[in-house]
C-alpha positions in Angstrom: 19.1 35.0 169.9 16.3 32.7 168.7 14.6 35.7 167.0 17.8 36.5 165.1 18.2 32.9 163.9 14.7 32.9 162.6 15.2 36.2 160.8 18.4 34.8 159.1 16.6 31.6 158.1 13.6 33.5 156.7 15.9 35.7 154.6 17.7 32.6 153.3 14.4 31.0 152.3 12.9 34.1 150.7 12.6 33.9 146.9 14.7 36.3 144.9 13.0 39.5 143.6 11.5 39.2 140.1 13.9 39.8 137.2 13.6 43.3 135.7 14.9 44.1 132.2 15.7 47.8 131.7 16.2 49.1 128.2 17.3 52.4 126.8 18.2 53.3 123.3 20.9 55.8 122.2 20.7 56.3 118.4 21.3 52.9 116.7 22.6 51.4 120.0 20.3 49.8 122.5 21.3 48.9 126.1 19.7 46.0 127.9 20.3 45.8 131.6 18.8 42.8 133.4 18.5 43.3 137.2 18.2 40.1 139.3 18.9 36.4 138.5 19.2 35.1 135.0 18.4 31.4 135.1 16.2 28.7 133.6 13.1 30.5 134.9 14.0 34.0 133.7 16.3 33.7 130.7 13.4 33.8 128.2 12.5 37.3 129.5 16.0 38.6 128.5 16.0 36.7 125.2 12.6 37.9 124.2 13.4 41.5 125.0 16.7 41.4 123.0 14.9 39.7 120.1 12.3 42.5 120.0 15.0 45.1 120.0 16.9 43.4 117.2 13.7 43.2 115.2 13.1 46.9 115.8 16.3 47.5 113.8 19.0 48.4 116.3 22.4 47.9 114.8 24.3 47.5 118.2 23.1 45.7 121.3 24.9 46.1 124.6 24.1 43.6 127.4 24.9 45.2 130.7 25.4 42.6 133.4 26.2 45.0 136.3 22.8 44.5 138.0 22.7 40.7 137.5 23.0 38.8 140.8 23.2 35.3 139.5 23.9 33.7 136.1 23.5 30.0 135.3 24.3 27.9 132.3 21.2 29.1 130.4 22.4 32.7 130.8 25.8 31.7 129.5 24.0 30.0 126.5 22.0 33.2 125.8 25.2 35.2 125.7 26.9 32.7 123.4 23.8 32.5 121.1 23.6 36.3 120.9 27.3 36.6 120.1 27.0 34.0 117.3 23.9 35.7 115.9 25.7 39.0 115.9 28.6 37.6 113.8 26.2 35.8 111.4 23.6 38.6 111.1 26.0 41.6 111.0 25.0 43.5 114.1 27.3 44.5 116.9 27.1 42.9 120.3 28.9 43.9 123.4 28.9 42.9 127.1 29.5 45.0 130.2 30.9 42.9 133.0 28.8 41.9 135.9 29.7 41.5 139.6 32.6 39.1 140.5 30.3 36.1 141.1 28.6 36.6 137.7 32.0 37.1 135.9 33.2 33.9 137.6 30.9 31.9 135.4 32.6 33.2 132.3 36.1 32.6 133.7 35.5 29.0 134.8 34.1 28.1 131.4 37.0 29.8 129.7 34.7 32.2 127.8 35.9 35.5 129.3 38.5 36.2 126.6 36.3 34.8 123.8 33.4 37.2 124.3 33.1 40.9 123.4 33.4 42.5 126.8 33.6 46.3 126.6 34.5 49.1 129.0 31.3 50.9 130.0 33.2 54.3 130.0 34.2 53.9 126.4 30.8 52.8 125.4 29.2 56.0 126.3 26.2 54.2 127.8 27.9 53.5 131.1 26.6 56.7 132.5 23.0 55.4 132.5 21.8 53.7 135.8 
């Protein structure tokens, strides 16, 4: 029993795996899929990658949250800033819902209905891992 308790404690104390930001283009659309936690320590990785892709000339950016395991207020701010930039700068921005605990952040802040969530099946990029 002691060995099991120690294993549970070690798992709880283990740091999360590093954030990975996968990207794939499809014509003038680019899909950005972060995998892991988006928080104060990692949000700049996602922001920087999306900024690079916008500067490269993509007309539509899809932020796919399906592989995100945690999203804090800095992640919410990134989404809001990107949405505002899209409206101001004339590019299209869409979001693919994340797991329930990630979507909960959008629901409790009242932002779920205000943001451009899309169906990944209609997007055409939902087939990609």
